[in-house]
KOLLOLUM-874388 format. One record per residue (C-alpha): residue in one letter; x negated, y negated, z; residue number from 1. Coordinates in steps of 0.02 Angstrom, whole numbers, padded with zeros to 5 digits, m for minus. Layout:
<pts>
PT   type        u        v        w   seq
PT      a        X        Y        Z   NUM
...
</pts>
This chain:
<pts>
PT   type        u        v        w   seq
PT      m    00236    00333   m00742     1
PT      t    00215    00212   m00890     2
PT      t    00265    00032   m00856     3
PT      v    00328   m00075   m01001     4
PT      r    00261   m00249   m00995     5
PT      g    00272   m00412   m01096     6
PT      p    00372   m00439   m01248     7
PT      l    00414   m00256   m01267     8
PT      a    00492   m00256   m01095     9
PT      a    00594   m00412   m01145    10
PT      r    00645   m00335   m01306    11
PT      i    00706   m00175   m01218    12
PT      i    00798   m00281   m01086    13
PT      c    00877   m00389   m01213    14
PT      s    00928   m00255   m01326    15
PT      g    00996   m00147   m01179    16
PT      a    01097   m00295   m01104    17
PT      y    01177   m00337   m01275    18
PT      l    01212   m00155   m01311    19
PT      a    01293   m00139   m01139    20
PT      m    01404   m00290   m01178    21
PT      l    01462   m00212   m01348    22
PT      t    01488   m00044   m01266    23
PT      a    01597   m00135   m01130    24
PT      v    01698   m00200   m01277    25
PT      s    01722   m00032   m01359    26
PT      l    01773    00044   m01187    27
PT      i    01901   m00094   m01161    28
PT      a    01975   m00057   m01335    29
PT      s    01989    00124   m01302    30
PT      r    02062    00102   m01128    31
PT      f    02207    00016   m01209    32
PT      a    02235    00126   m01361    33
PT      s    02421    00138   m01318    34
PT      a    02447   m00043   m01365    35
PT      g    02527   m00084   m01532    36
PT      a    02405   m00034   m01674    37
PT      a    02407   m00195   m01773    38
PT      k    02385   m00307   m01625    39
PT      r    02251   m00193   m01554    40
PT      y    02151   m00200   m01710    41
PT      v    02169   m00385   m01727    42
PT      a    02114   m00408   m01545    43
PT      i    01964   m00295   m01575    44
PT      a    01920   m00393   m01728    45
PT      i    01927   m00555   m01635    46
PT      i    01819   m00489   m01497    47
PT      a    01690   m00414   m01613    48
PT      a    01687   m00576   m01719    49
PT      v    01652   m00681   m01569    50
PT      h    01517   m00572   m01506    51
PT      l    01432   m00560   m01676    52
PT      a    01449   m00747   m01685    53
PT      a    01353   m00759   m01518    54
PT      f    01221   m00638   m01582    55
PT      a    01194   m00743   m01735    56
PT      v    01174   m00899   m01632    57
PT      m    01045   m00812   m01525    58
PT      v    00944   m00756   m01675    59
PT      w    00950   m00926   m01745    60
PT      s    00908   m01028   m01591    61
PT      e    00807   m00917   m01470    62
PT      t    00628   m00888   m01527    63
PT      n    00550   m00758   m01412    64
PT      y    00601   m00606   m01318    65
PT      w    00608   m00683   m01147    66
PT      s    00720   m00826   m01211    67
PT      q    00830   m00697   m01302    68
PT      t    00848   m00598   m01141    69
PT      g    00896   m00756   m01054    70
PT      f    01032   m00791   m01188    71
PT      v    01104   m00616   m01172    72
PT      l    01116   m00629   m00983    73
PT      t    01188   m00797   m00994    74
PT      w    01316   m00739   m01120    75
PT      g    01362   m00590   m01007    76
PT      l    01373   m00702   m00855    77
PT      l    01498   m00822   m00949    78
PT      n    01605   m00681   m01014    79
PT      f    01618   m00590   m00845    80
PT      a    01656   m00753   m00758    81
PT      w    01798   m00793   m00878    82
PT      l    01862   m00620   m00871    83
PT      a    01871   m00635   m00680    84
PT      v    01989   m00778   m00713    85
PT      l    02086   m00738   m00867    86
PT      r    02063   m00541   m00883    87
PT      r    02076   m00555   m01074    88
PT      p    01910   m00514   m01163    89
PT      s    01946   m00602   m01324    90
PT      l    01985   m00768   m01235    91
PT      a    01837   m00745   m01122    92
PT      a    01718   m00722   m01267    93
PT      a    01795   m00871   m01361    94
PT      l    01777   m00988   m01211    95
PT      s    01604   m00930   m01181    96
PT      l    01555   m00961   m01361    97
PT      a    01635   m01135   m01349    98
PT      m    01531   m01176   m01192    99
PT      i    01372   m01116   m01283   100
PT      a    01415   m01221   m01435   101
PT      v    01440   m01377   m01327   102
PT      v    01270   m01349   m01239   103
PT      i    01178   m01328   m01405   104
PT      l    01264   m01482   m01474   105
PT      l    01219   m01589   m01327   106
PT      s    01041   m01520   m01327   107
PT      r    01022   m01574   m01510   108
PT      y    01094   m01739   m01473   109
PT      k    00979   m01766   m01329   110
PT      h    00826   m01710   m01423   111
PT      d    00864   m01830   m01566   112
PT      l    00868   m01969   m01436   113
PT      l    00740   m01923   m01298   114
PT      f    00641   m01780   m01380   115
PT      m    00703   m01666   m01239   116
PT      t    00840   m01536   m01238   117
PT      a    00983   m01530   m01110   118
PT      n    00955   m01449   m00944   119
PT      f    01067   m01395   m00802   120
PT      v    01034   m01562   m00704   121
PT      d    01124   m01656   m00844   122
PT      v    01281   m01561   m00794   123
PT      m    01255   m01576   m00608   124
PT      i    01251   m01765   m00617   125
PT      i    01367   m01812   m00759   126
PT      d    01418   m01996   m00735   127
PT      d    01515   m02132   m00824   128
PT      d    01347   m02210   m00891   129
PT      t    01298   m02044   m00972   130
PT      v    01458   m02021   m01062   131
PT      a    01474   m02209   m01111   132
PT      f    01292   m02201   m01179   133
PT      l    01322   m02044   m01282   134
PT      l    01483   m02111   m01359   135
PT      a    01395   m02273   m01394   136
PT      i    01236   m02209   m01471   137
PT      f    01330   m02066   m01565   138
PT      p    01501   m02139   m01613   139
PT      s    01547   m01985   m01708   140
PT      l    01532   m01881   m01551   141
PT      g    01712   m01930   m01488   142
PT      p    01794   m01881   m01653   143
PT      v    01701   m01724   m01665   144
PT      i    01757   m01673   m01488   145
PT      g    01933   m01718   m01526   146
PT      v    01938   m01618   m01686   147
PT      a    01860   m01471   m01595   148
PT      i    01996   m01475   m01459   149
PT      v    02129   m01494   m01588   150
PT      l    02073   m01334   m01674   151
PT      a    02024   m01243   m01526   152
PT      v    02189   m01250   m01426   153
PT      p    02293   m01156   m01560   154
PT      a    02161   m01029   m01584   155
PT      l    02153   m00996   m01395   156
PT      v    02338   m00982   m01383   157
PT      l    02334   m00856   m01526   158
PT      a    02199   m00756   m01446   159
PT      w    02302   m00756   m01276   160
PT      r    02459   m00691   m01369   161
PT      l    02371   m00560   m01473   162
PT      d    02247   m00489   m01334   163
PT      h    02347   m00350   m01233   164
PT      f    02178   m00287   m01165   165
PT      r    02148   m00316   m00978   166
PT      v    01989   m00306   m00869   167
PT      r    01994   m00273   m00682   168
PT      l    01945   m00409   m00574   169
PT      r    01824   m00292   m00483   170
PT      t    01740   m00242   m00645   171
PT      a    01719   m00423   m00701   172
PT      s    01652   m00472   m00534   173
PT      l    01525   m00335   m00529   174
PT      g    01472   m00382   m00711   175
PT      c    01460   m00568   m00666   176
PT      a    01355   m00533   m00507   177
PT      a    01237   m00413   m00605   178
PT      c    01203   m00542   m00742   179
PT      l    01178   m00677   m00615   180
PT      v    01052   m00580   m00515   181
PT      a    00963   m00527   m00673   182
PT      l    00961   m00703   m00743   183
PT      s    00900   m00772   m00575   184
PT      g    00753   m00647   m00575   185
PT      l    00708   m00684   m00751   186
PT      s    00711   m00872   m00711   187
PT      f    00587   m00853   m00571   188
PT      a    00477   m00715   m00651   189
PT      v    00467   m00811   m00812   190
PT      p    00498   m00993   m00775   191
PT      v    00525   m01121   m00910   192
PT      d    00366   m01221   m00942   193
PT      r    00383   m01412   m00916   194
PT      e    00320   m01437   m01098   195
PT      d    00459   m01323   m01165   196
PT      e    00588   m01459   m01136   197
PT      f    00517   m01556   m01276   198
PT      l    00542   m01412   m01404   199
PT      n    00696   m01414   m01505   200
PT      d    00743   m01231   m01477   201
PT      n    00791   m01099   m01346   202
PT      y    00933   m01211   m01292   203
PT      i    01035   m01081   m01194   204
PT      s    00898   m00989   m01109   205
PT      k    00812   m01147   m01053   206
PT      f    00974   m01220   m00991   207
PT      a    01020   m01064   m00890   208
PT      r    00848   m01024   m00828   209
PT      f    00820   m01203   m00776   210
PT      g    00991   m01199   m00691   211
PT      a    00948   m01051   m00589   212
PT      v    00792   m01122   m00509   213
PT      s    00867   m01295   m00494   214
PT      v    01009   m01232   m00391   215
PT      a    00891   m01140   m00279   216
PT      d    00783   m01294   m00263   217
PT      l    00935   m01403   m00220   218
PT      m    00991   m01274   m00087   219
PT      t    00819   m01262   m00010   220
PT      r    00746   m01441   m00010   221
PT      g    00875   m01564   m00087   222
PT      w    00842   m01679   m00227   223
PT      i    00684   m01757   m00162   224
PT      e    00543   m01677   m00058   225
PT      s    00524   m01743    00118   226
PT      d    00464   m01680    00284   227
PT      a    00600   m01604    00395   228
PT      m    00557   m01725    00531   229
PT      v    00420   m01852    00582   230
PT      t    00375   m01920    00754   231
PT      e    00342   m02098    00688   232
PT      r    00467   m02229    00641   233
PT      l    00458   m02382    00524   234
PT      n    00468   m02539    00622   235
PT      p    00636   m02639    00585   236
PT      v    00622   m02790    00471   237
PT      v    00614   m02948    00576   238
PT      g    00738   m03073    00503   239
PT      d    00814   m03078    00335   240
PT      r    00673   m03176    00251   241
PT      c    00491   m03179    00243   242
PT      e    00404   m03347    00245   243
PT      p    00245   m03360    00139   244
PT      n    00123   m03496    00195   245
PT      h    00098   m03562    00020   246
PT      r    00202   m03597   m00135   247
PT      a    00248   m03430   m00203   248
PT      p    00205   m03400   m00387   249
PT      h    00323   m03337   m00521   250
PT      i    00289   m03158   m00547   251
PT      i    00298   m03075   m00720   252
PT      m    00278   m02884   m00738   253
PT      v    00251   m02825   m00911   254
PT      l    00282   m02650   m00966   255
PT      d    00162   m02620   m01112   256
PT      e    00252   m02485   m01210   257
PT      s    00147   m02323   m01242   258
PT      s   m00017   m02419   m01221   259
PT      f   m00185   m02355   m01155   260
PT      d   m00367   m02382   m01188   261
PT      i   m00390   m02259   m01331   262
PT      s   m00578   m02285   m01327   263
PT      m   m00577   m02143   m01196   264
PT      v   m00555   m02029   m01346   265
PT      p   m00727   m02000   m01427   266
PT      g   m00762   m02018   m01608   267
PT      l   m00623   m02145   m01652   268
PT      k   m00654   m02306   m01759   269
PT      l   m00589   m02460   m01664   270
PT      p   m00565   m02645   m01705   271
PT      p   m00693   m02763   m01637   272
PT      d   m00677   m02817   m01457   273
PT      y   m00538   m02683   m01435   274
PT      q   m00556   m02668   m01251   275
PT      r   m00526   m02853   m01209   276
PT      h   m00337   m02823   m01200   277
PT      f   m00360   m02711   m01052   278
PT      r   m00462   m02826   m00947   279
PT      s   m00400   m02928   m00799   280
PT      f   m00435   m03107   m00769   281
PT      d   m00586   m03059   m00663   282
PT      g   m00660   m02958   m00806   283
PT      k   m00619   m02791   m00724   284
PT      m   m00552   m02637   m00815   285
PT      r   m00423   m02548   m00704   286
PT      s   m00356   m02371   m00733   287
PT      f   m00174   m02334   m00698   288
PT      l   m00122   m02157   m00661   289
PT      v    00059   m02135   m00720   290
PT      e    00172   m01976   m00688   291
PT      g    00231   m01943   m00866   292
PT      a    00128   m01874   m01008   293
PT      g    00176   m01945   m01181   294
PT      g    00354   m02015   m01166   295
PT      p    00449   m02042   m01005   296
PT      t    00452   m02233   m00983   297
PT      w    00580   m02215   m00847   298
PT      f    00454   m02119   m00741   299
PT      s    00344   m02274   m00732   300
PT      e    00499   m02382   m00714   301
PT      y    00538   m02287   m00554   302
PT      n    00359   m02298   m00496   303
PT      v    00341   m02483   m00514   304
PT      l    00506   m02544   m00452   305
PT      s    00529   m02420   m00305   306
PT      g    00347   m02394   m00256   307
PT      l    00378   m02209   m00249   308
PT      s    00334   m02044   m00337   309
PT      v    00431   m01960   m00472   310
PT      r    00339   m01797   m00432   311
PT      s    00432   m01795   m00263   312
PT      y    00589   m01745   m00365   313
PT      g    00509   m01579   m00432   314
PT      r    00617   m01503   m00567   315
PT      f    00738   m01653   m00556   316
PT      a    00605   m01777   m00615   317
PT      d    00676   m01802   m00780   318
PT      s    00842   m01871   m00706   319
PT      v    00753   m01973   m00572   320
PT      t    00835   m02142   m00617   321
PT      r    01008   m02071   m00618   322
PT      i    00979   m01977   m00457   323
PT      a    00899   m02126   m00368   324
PT      a    01039   m02248   m00423   325
PT      g    01136   m02301   m00271   326
PT      r    01026   m02195   m00160   327
PT      v    00847   m02272   m00154   328
PT      e    00865   m02447   m00089   329
PT      r    00680   m02488   m00067   330
PT      g    00566   m02565   m00189   331
PT      l    00477   m02718   m00259   332
PT      p    00629   m02818   m00312   333
PT      h    00705   m02800   m00129   334
PT      a    00544   m02864   m00055   335
PT      l    00536   m03008   m00167   336
PT      r    00709   m03058   m00138   337
PT      r    00680   m03050    00050   338
PT      c    00544   m03182    00010   339
PT      g    00667   m03298   m00086   340
PT      y    00636   m03237   m00261   341
PT      r    00765   m03219   m00396   342
PT      t    00750   m03054   m00489   343
PT      f    00779   m03017   m00670   344
PT      s    00749   m02877   m00788   345
PT      l    00740   m02897   m00977   346
PT      y    00783   m02718   m01034   347
PT      p    00768   m02685   m01222   348
PT      w    00908   m02551   m01238   349
PT      m    01080   m02514   m01174   350
PT      g    01087   m02529   m00981   351
PT      n    01180   m02366   m00963   352
PT      f    01027   m02263   m01038   353
PT      l    00979   m02141   m00898   354
PT      g    01078   m02253   m00775   355
PT      a    00944   m02393   m00790   356
PT      r    01062   m02532   m00744   357
PT      n    01127   m02446   m00586   358
PT      f    00950   m02390   m00532   359
PT      q    00875   m02562   m00551   360
PT      t    01011   m02656   m00464   361
PT      t    00988   m02527   m00320   362
PT      t    00807   m02573   m00307   363
PT      g    00853   m02763   m00295   364
PT      i    00865   m02825   m00477   365
PT      e    00997   m02964   m00469   366
PT      h    01016   m03006   m00652   367
PT      f    00995   m02855   m00773   368
PT      l    00993   m02916   m00957   369
PT      d    00999   m02770   m01079   370
PT      a    01002   m02763   m01263   371
PT      k    01179   m02835   m01274   372
PT      h    01122   m02991   m01172   373
PT      l    00959   m03004   m01275   374
PT      g    01059   m02992   m01440   375
PT      t    00977   m02838   m01524   376
PT      l    00982   m02652   m01523   377
PT      e    00837   m02639   m01641   378
PT      v    00652   m02622   m01600   379
PT      q    00583   m02797   m01602   380
PT      p    00397   m02865   m01593   381
PT      d    00337   m02902   m01419   382
PT      s    00355   m03096   m01457   383
PT      f    00549   m03070   m01460   384
PT      y    00550   m03016   m01274   385
PT      f    00414   m03143   m01227   386
PT      d    00524   m03282   m01303   387
PT      a    00676   m03220   m01207   388
PT      a    00572   m03227   m01050   389
PT      l    00508   m03403   m01089   390
PT      r    00690   m03467   m01110   391
PT      l    00739   m03388   m00946   392
PT      i    00594   m03465   m00855   393
PT      d    00630   m03631   m00927   394
PT      r    00818   m03620   m00872   395
PT      e    00790   m03544   m00693   396
PT      r    00619   m03596   m00628   397
PT      s    00678   m03749   m00528   398
PT      k    00805   m03646   m00424   399
PT      a    00681   m03521   m00339   400
PT      p    00523   m03423   m00379   401
PT      l    00564   m03297   m00515   402
PT      f    00524   m03112   m00537   403
PT      l    00541   m03049   m00717   404
PT      f    00520   m02868   m00769   405
PT      v    00489   m02880   m00956   406
PT      y    00483   m02732   m01073   407
PT      t    00396   m02727   m01238   408
PT      m    00438   m02614   m01386   409
PT      a    00329   m02638   m01538   410
PT      n    00219   m02499   m01488   411
PT      h    00361   m02369   m01473   412
PT      m    00351   m02209   m01576   413
PT      p    00349   m02153   m01710   414
PT      w    00187   m02211   m01781   415
PT      y    00198   m02132   m01956   416
PT      n    00277   m02294   m02027   417
PT      r    00222   m02467   m02039   418
PT      f    00313   m02573   m01910   419
PT      r    00345   m02748   m01977   420
PT      p    00203   m02760   m02109   421
PT      d    00249   m02938   m02129   422
PT      l    00176   m02978   m01961   423
PT      a   m00003   m02932   m01995   424
PT      p   m00039   m02936   m02184   425
PT      e   m00216   m02956   m02147   426
PT      w   m00235   m02791   m02053   427
PT      q   m00363   m02663   m02120   428
PT      d   m00348   m02485   m02058   429
PT      p   m00512   m02433   m01965   430
PT      g   m00508   m02262   m02052   431
PT      n   m00440   m02146   m01923   432
PT      a   m00288   m02027   m01950   433
PT      a   m00137   m02130   m02015   434
PT      e   m00040   m02116   m01851   435
PT      i   m00192   m02173   m01751   436
PT      d   m00223   m02322   m01863   437
PT      e   m00044   m02378   m01858   438
PT      y   m00055   m02359   m01664   439
PT      l   m00207   m02471   m01663   440
PT      r   m00116   m02598   m01774   441
PT      r    00032   m02608   m01654   442
PT      q   m00084   m02633   m01508   443
PT      a   m00167   m02779   m01597   444
PT      l    00006   m02852   m01628   445
PT      s    00040   m02833   m01444   446
PT      k   m00122   m02912   m01399   447
PT      r   m00089   m03066   m01509   448
PT      d    00091   m03084   m01445   449
PT      y    00033   m03072   m01258   450
PT      a   m00104   m03199   m01282   451
PT      q    00020   m03317   m01368   452
PT      f    00145   m03292   m01222   453
PT      v    00008   m03331   m01092   454
PT      a   m00041   m03486   m01190   455
PT      r    00134   m03550   m01199   456
PT      l    00154   m03526   m01012   457
PT      v    00000   m03637   m00986   458
PT      r    00063   m03764   m01113   459
PT      e    00249   m03776   m01078   460
PT      f    00248   m03759   m00880   461
PT      p    00091   m03849   m00822   462
PT      g    00158   m03871   m00650   463
PT      e    00203   m03690   m00618   464
PT      a    00101   m03553   m00546   465
PT      f    00113   m03377   m00629   466
PT      l    00053   m03206   m00580   467
PT      l    00061   m03081   m00722   468
PT      v    00033   m02892   m00702   469
PT      r    00040   m02790   m00856   470
PT      f    00030   m02598   m00869   471
PT      g    00041   m02453   m00993   472
PT      d    00193   m02344   m00950   473
PT      h    00123   m02184   m01030   474
PT      q    00002   m02131   m01163   475
PT      p    00076   m02111   m01341   476
PT      s    00139   m01933   m01374   477
PT      f    00002   m01889   m01497   478
PT      a   m00135   m01926   m01373   479
PT      k   m00117   m01748   m01299   480
PT      q   m00179   m01679   m01462   481
PT      i   m00332   m01790   m01477   482
PT      i   m00398   m01809   m01298   483
PT      d   m00471   m01631   m01310   484
PT      p   m00452   m01570   m01494   485
PT      a   m00529   m01404   m01440   486
PT      l   m00375   m01351   m01342   487
PT      d   m00225   m01270   m01411   488
PT      e   m00047   m01309   m01366   489
PT      a   m00038   m01185   m01227   490
PT      a   m00201   m01244   m01149   491
PT      i   m00139   m01424   m01161   492
PT      a    00025   m01377   m01077   493
PT      r   m00074   m01302   m00937   494
PT      r   m00184   m01453   m00916   495
PT      v   m00025   m01569   m00915   496
PT      s    00061   m01456   m00784   497
PT      q   m00096   m01465   m00678   498
PT      f   m00089   m01656   m00692   499
PT      d   m00258   m01671   m00777   500
PT      a   m00293   m01860   m00759   501
PT      r   m00354   m01877   m00942   502
PT      y   m00166   m01858   m00993   503
PT      f   m00097   m01981   m00871   504
PT      t   m00221   m02119   m00870   505
PT      t   m00165   m02295   m00946   506
PT      y   m00218   m02460   m00881   507
PT      y   m00156   m02601   m00775   508
PT      a   m00215   m02786   m00789   509
PT      i   m00190   m02944   m00681   510
PT      e   m00176   m03118   m00768   511
PT      v   m00152   m03284   m00679   512
PT      v   m00096   m03455   m00736   513
PT      n   m00117   m03604   m00611   514
PT      f   m00139   m03475   m00471   515
PT      t   m00276   m03389   m00374   516
PT      p   m00232   m03212   m00311   517
PT      v   m00225   m03208   m00119   518
PT      d   m00276   m03028   m00090   519
PT      l   m00336   m02903   m00220   520
PT      s   m00398   m02769   m00098   521
PT      s   m00266   m02651   m00156   522
PT      a   m00304   m02673   m00340   523
PT      l   m00425   m02525   m00350   524
PT      d   m00516   m02476   m00507   525
PT      t   m00405   m02322   m00518   526
PT      l   m00231   m02333   m00443   527
PT      d   m00080   m02224   m00435   528
PT      a    00073   m02300   m00514   529
PT      p    00180   m02309   m00352   530
PT      y    00057   m02425   m00274   531
PT      l    00077   m02566   m00402   532
PT      p    00213   m02657   m00307   533
PT      l    00092   m02664   m00157   534
PT      v   m00036   m02740   m00276   535
PT      v    00090   m02873   m00334   536
PT      l    00147   m02922   m00159   537
PT      e   m00034   m02938   m00091   538
PT      a   m00094   m03033   m00243   539
PT      a    00050   m03159   m00230   540
PT      g    00011   m03180   m00047   541
PT      l    00181   m03118    00022   542
PT      p    00210   m03043    00185   543
PT      l    00228   m02852    00181   544
PT      d    00383   m02774    00255   545
PT      p    00358   m02613    00365   546
PT      s    00374   m02493    00228   547
PT      f    00239   m02576    00118   548
PT      l    00131   m02597    00278   549
PT      e    00138   m02409    00301   550
PT      q    00105   m02377    00117   551
PT      k   m00045   m02491    00122   552
PT      k   m00115   m02369    00254   553
PT      i   m00082   m02220    00143   554
PT      l   m00176   m02308    00001   555
PT      e   m00325   m02336    00111   556
PT      r   m00324   m02160    00180   557
PT      c   m00302   m02088    00008   558
PT      r   m00413   m02204   m00099   559
PT      g   m00283   m02249   m00229   560
PT      l   m00191   m02075   m00237   561
PT      f   m00013   m02056   m00186   562
PT      y    00079   m01892   m00223   563
PT      g   m00087   m01809   m00263   564
PT      c   m00152   m01846   m00090   565
PT      a   m00154   m01702    00030   566
PT      g   m00058   m01591   m00088   567
PT      g    00093   m01703   m00082   568
PT      a    00096   m01710    00109   569
PT      e    00080   m01896    00120   570
PT      a    00221   m01928   m00002   571
PT      r    00332   m01808    00092   572
PT      r    00297   m01890    00256   573
PT      f    00328   m02060    00184   574
PT      n    00490   m02003    00106   575
PT      r    00549   m01943    00274   576
PT      l    00507   m02110    00358   577
PT      l    00610   m02202    00222   578
PT      i    00757   m02082    00246   579
PT      d    00754   m02104    00433   580
PT      a    00748   m02295    00402   581
PT      g    00904   m02289    00293   582
PT      l    00810   m02341    00133   583
PT      i    00837   m02173    00048   584
PT      k    01015   m02103    00071   585
PT      g    01102   m01949    00016   586
PT      l    00952   m01857   m00054   587
</pts>
């Protein structure tokens, strides 16, 4: 017996499934041949037109045989599901096409914004922030939706009145079940690659296949990985406040957008003394292992505020801040507030982006200042955000020690254009590819602005102590192509999916003003991102709460690894301890 494999098998399955759908339409038409001839022909024309339109959408948007198969099975699933409810094939097809159009529209909007297409989790956790953000960033979306509804309602009413065909509930249910089983099988047999989410195509097949495995994950393990049970328990927090035995420093954490030490890539021409920007006050170069490759700032945001791993969320990782908002009540800001700190976040975009405001306030940020408060929605030089931080320090420093989480933006993609050429007229490109030279130029701007920021802290606040911790949130998106130029896209995707450290390494650096770090034992030369809150607390000399004491033990056992230690077993155990302690809820 000959077995058909690969694309040929997908082509046969795809063609057969679509032919079966069209055959079903023909059978429906013949079954009701006794209906009025004119209405029958109009109804058949409507059904055929909608199915042909879906076929055209598939050819336009789905780029390979497996994705086309997923599209056809999704189309069948939607049609049969609507048939089970409405019984009318023309209306079922029209509503199915409308749903597909909405998913494609939202995917293209999302890709324009985040360079990722929509997935099923976006639908599972729709919230007010998401809707408000979309309508704010795409003001035309509301009118488009309104016009579409105005046009669609009369068309659906007309289809309802003209369509005298009916499909039995049993037939529709069997068809729906068959498509669902086939789609689920395809989703697990040919899963969507993590890197495929960044490609602006295959909208429906990715959405549906991701949905099938996501629902299975949610039913079997919930939103976050954790052990079913553990015998240990975290000790309760004794008292409401910690009492450091010295004057606590102001703490400033700086997210250095898309920054890493690019000298790790061989063969590049670099400015003189390039690596100085990545050194700490003690002269050390420290590597920072983040959990996102080439784009997701919110991954590192989650790491350094909660002290937890994004990888624990599995397929739901892209939505981590939205999922964690209101549910993860453990983190660096909470620990600092317990020690008397006032906590601020200077966020450079709208606070409803990916639920950032809700997530950060959950982890203990008292004052969330987004782009509206900062007075700009444009990308600004780093000095803009440092100036805002200096004004805040001047205004608030006398009330209590401060924690500031400051974002920078000058080094944000894309790098094919000159960002603010007036800021560095003396700059000379070293002679690399244009994108790399612009990246280096923006890093030079960041280096200069940060040095001026530290100098102003020294000059303007001579009686204040500061601990500054700066880190790169992820590598720039183009880094994947230059780290190992011999690899093709498929090989790079495999390395990224295997968490090859070369694609996830940035840096972290510690700076001090009028302050000597108390304990740097956790500031290892290579550190996983979720441990950074521990480094901050110990460097500031603040007592650790029970959850951070436990995480300190994990750091020592795992030598700076967190999720990657023992195949995720340490992270799963720690998550269960936090759940049992009430610090993670509803996940």
